[in-house]
N, C-alpha and C positions, 0 to 999 in steps of 0.2 A: 571419749568413750561416751556413747549413749547406753543410759539404764533402761531395762526393760521394766514395763507395766505390771509388777506381779498383782497388786491388791486391787484390779479392777474389776468392778461387779456391776453387772447391769440390772439386778436384782433388788436394788436397794429400796429407795422408797418408791420405786414406780411398780403399779401392779402388772403393767402390760409392756412388752418391749417394743410395740408400735407407738405407745404413748411417748414412749421416752425419744423416738425418732423425731415425732411431730411435737415435741415441745420445744418452746421457744426458747432460744440460744441468747448468748449475751449480747450479741450484736444484731438480733432478729428485729424485724418491724413486721409491723402490722400489713398483710397483704392487701394490695389495693384491686378490689373487685370491678372492674368495668363491664357494664352491661354489653354484652355483645350484640351487634346489629343482625337483625334477621336475615337468613337467607334468602334468595330469589326464589327457590321452590316454595316457600312459606306462603309466598303472596302471589301465587301462579293465577288463582281464580279472581283475584282482586285486580281493579284496573286502576291506575294511577289518576287522580282528579289533576286535570291542566286548565290551568289559570290562563284566561285569554286577556288579562289587564295588561300585561306587557305590550302585546300586539297593538292593543286597542291605543295605549297611551301614544305609543311611538307613534302611530297613525294620526293621531289628535295632534300632536307636537309638529310633525310635517306638515299637516294640512295649515295649522296656525303660521307656520313659519311660512309657507307658501303664500296665503292670504298676506301676511305682513309685508313681504317684499313686493307683491302686486300693488297694496297700498301706497308704499313708499315711492314707487316707479310712479306711479299715476300722479301723486301729488308734487313729484320733484325733488322728495328728500334725498334719492339715490341716483347718483348720476354716472355715465358709463366713462369710466376713466381714460387717459391716454398712457398707453404703457411705452415706457423708454426702454426700448430695445440694447441702448448699450448700457445699462444699468446691469447690475450683479443680479445673481439668483434671487436674493433675499429682499432686494430693492422692488424687483419684478412681482414679488408673490403676492403683496397686499392689493395693488392694482388688477390682477390676475382674480384674485377673489372677490373683489368688488365687481369686476366684469361679470362674472359667474352668478352672482346677487342680482345684477340688472337683468341679465340673460332671464333668469329663473322668475323675475319678476315681470317681465314683460309678456312671457307666456302666461303668468297668472291674469293679466290685464286682459289678455286675449280670451281665455276661458272664460271671465267674468262677461266680458261684453259679447261672447258667442251663446251664454245660456242664461243667467240672470239679467242682464241690460236687455236683451230683446223680449224676455217676458214683462218687465217694469215699463219697456216702451209700448207694448201693447195694451196694456191696462189704462195709461194715462190717456 
């Protein structure tokens, strides 16, 4: 049988009943207050600054790869491989990748000859 609590008083050492409710208990931990992110309506007048560094960096890396493949093809460091059609998928993958690099390098050599090569030959 459960005994009722008869001698319970909320007026003990606490001046206000609200203080009793808000007081920390035996297993209470301090609340972690996280800073809330601002809502979108707070920044309606402000525009986000977008950095063009990612695009410019990607463009420069692509241009450097294009020029490097052109140099490798022109100097003979990259040759067009022969693809064995009877080999498996992964055995054909590397020669096809080299073939793609060789093709891009050929385009780079043609672009160099058509633009800068003509300018240099006229000046000499």
